Structures are given as C-alpha cells and as structure tokens.
C-alpha positions in Angstrom: 4.3 19.8 5.3 4.2 17.5 2.0 5.7 18.6 -1.0 4.0 18.9 -3.8 4.8 17.0 -7.0 4.7 16.2 -10.5 4.1 12.3 -11.4 7.3 9.8 -11.0 7.6 6.6 -12.1 8.5 5.3 -8.4 4.9 6.4 -7.1 3.5 4.9 -9.7 2.3 1.9 -7.6 1.2 4.6 -4.9 -0.9 6.6 -7.4 -3.0 2.7 -7.6 -2.6 1.9 -3.9 -4.0 5.1 -2.4 -7.2 5.0 -4.8 -7.8 1.9 -4.5 -7.6 1.6 -0.7 -10.3 4.4 -0.7 -12.6 2.9 -3.5 -12.7 -0.6 -1.4 -13.3 1.4 1.9 -16.1 3.3 -0.1 -17.2 1.9 -2.9 -16.0 -1.1 -5.3 -13.2 -1.0 -7.3 -15.0 -0.7 -11.4 -13.5 -2.1 -14.3 -12.9 1.6 -15.7 -11.1 2.3 -12.4 -8.9 -1.0 -12.4 -8.0 0.2 -16.6 -7.2 4.2 -15.5 -5.1 2.8 -12.2 -3.1 -0.4 -14.0 -2.6 2.0 -17.3 -2.3 5.8 -15.9 0.3 6.4 -18.7 -1.8 5.9 -20.9 -4.9 7.0 -20.0 -4.0 10.4 -18.0 -0.2 11.1 -19.0 0.2 10.2 -22.6 -3.0 12.6 -23.0 -1.4 15.4 -21.7 -2.4 15.0 -18.1 -0.6 14.9 -15.1 -0.8 12.9 -11.8 0.4 14.6 -8.7 1.8 13.1 -5.3 2.4 15.1 -1.8 5.1 13.6 -0.7 6.7 13.7 2.9 9.6 11.9 4.0 9.8 10.1 1.0 6.9 8.4 0.9 3.9 9.6 -1.2 0.3 10.1 1.3 -1.4 11.5 -1.2 -2.4 12.2 -5.2 -5.0 13.3 -7.6 -4.9 13.2 -11.5 -6.1 16.0 -14.2 -6.8 14.4 -17.2 -8.1 15.0 -20.2 -11.8 12.9 -21.5 -12.7 12.4 -25.1 -14.2 15.9 -26.0 -11.0 17.3 -24.6 -12.3 18.8 -21.2 -9.9 18.4 -18.0 -11.3 16.7 -15.4 -10.2 16.4 -11.8 -10.1 12.7 -10.9 -8.5 10.0 -8.3 -8.1 12.0 -5.4 -6.7 10.5 -2.1 -5.0 10.8 0.8 -3.7 7.9 2.8 -5.7 7.5 5.9 -3.5 7.9 8.2 -2.5 11.5 6.9 -5.8 12.4 6.5 -7.7 15.3 8.9 -4.4 17.2 8.0 -5.3 19.7 5.7 -3.8 17.6 2.9 -7.1 17.6 0.8 -7.1 21.7 0.6 -3.1 21.5 -0.2 -3.8 19.3 -3.1 -6.6 20.9 -4.2 -5.0 24.2 -4.1 -2.3 22.8 -6.5 -5.0 21.1 -8.4 -6.2 24.7 -9.6 -3.2 26.0 -10.0 -1.8 23.7 -12.6 -5.4 23.1 -14.5 -4.9 27.6 -14.5 -1.3 26.7 -15.8 -2.8 24.1 -18.7 -5.1 27.3 -20.1 -8.0 25.3 -18.7 -11.8 27.2 -19.1 -13.8 24.5 -17.0 -12.5 22.1 -14.8 -15.0 19.8 -13.5 -15.1 16.6 -11.3 -17.4 13.7 -11.0 -18.0 12.6 -7.0 -21.1 10.7 -4.9 -22.6 12.6 -2.1 -21.9 10.0 0.5 -18.2 12.0 0.4 -19.9 14.6 2.1 -16.1 15.9 3.3 -15.0 15.8 -0.3 -18.2 17.6 -1.5 -17.6 20.5 0.8 -13.7 20.4 0.0 -14.6 21.1 -3.4 -17.9 24.0 -2.6 -15.0 25.3 -0.7 -13.2 25.7 -3.6 -15.8 27.3 -5.6 -16.8 23.7 -7.7 -20.7 24.0 -8.4 -23.3 21.0 -9.4 -23.9 20.5 -13.0 -26.3 18.1 -14.3 -24.4 14.4 -14.9 -25.2 13.3 -18.2 -23.4 10.2 -18.2 -20.2 8.8 -16.3 -17.9 5.5 -16.8 -18.4 5.2 -13.0 -21.4 3.5 -11.3 -20.8 5.1 -8.3 -21.1 8.6 -9.8 -24.1 10.6 -8.4 -23.1 14.3 -9.1 -20.6 16.1 -11.3 -19.4 19.6 -10.4 -17.7 22.2 -12.5 -15.4 25.2 -11.6 -14.5 28.1 -13.8 -10.8 28.6 -13.8 
C-alpha cells in the first residue's frame, strides 16, 4: 500500500504530470488547469491549502489537493492516479485521507467540481458521502456537476 504524504518539492512535477495525463485522456488541459498545475505554491499552498501524494517505492502514483477558493471554501481538487495504479483501491485511500485532512482543517463543507462522464469518480464521491448540489459557476468548462460533503 502506498504512503500518503503532504507536499514535498521533489513531487511537484508529479502533481502536474499525473493531472495532465488524465485531463488529456478525458478532456483538455484548460488555461486555468495549466495555471494552477504550474504554480501550485501560489494557488494552493500559499492560500492555506495542501497537496497530497500517494507514494509507492519512492514514486508518486496518485495525488489530490485541498484548495481554498476566493470565498474561503475548501475544495477537493486535482485528484489523479497513475493509469498503471488504477483499480487497486488507491482512490478510496486518497478520498479517506482527504476527508481526514479536511476535518483537521476544521472544514464544515467540502466541495468538488467534476463531470458526470467520469462515472467511477462520481460513484467514489457518493460512496464517501458527497451529495450533488447545483453548479452555480466554475473555473472549468468541463464542469457539469458540483458535490458537497458535510464534514
């Protein structure tokens, strides 16, 4: 089983690589994706959020971020698992860690944006207690579902 760890500079490129791979497979890398993935320090870490990695044998095989938006809300974002590691339960491991970290951060409502085309991901979110709410606006053109979990 991989170890889940908080951001370390040596894995910064993996954050971008893992996310870019899934974006290119299912959608496109939008300008806002490129900006956040290229500057995680500015958009995530400096605003009080964090980036986490699932690391196995010294290699980052999965990642996600908890990021504060302009309203002070905590967003679960940028989750990706290396294609060779998919189907092994690592998504469950990352989701549980996400929820545990959100609790430590005193989060009341954790939210995420996604796309209904990503059925396995939507099912994972529902399994962990996320409920669908209306999408008011999103930075992402691909977003057609917003979900929230009371922490």
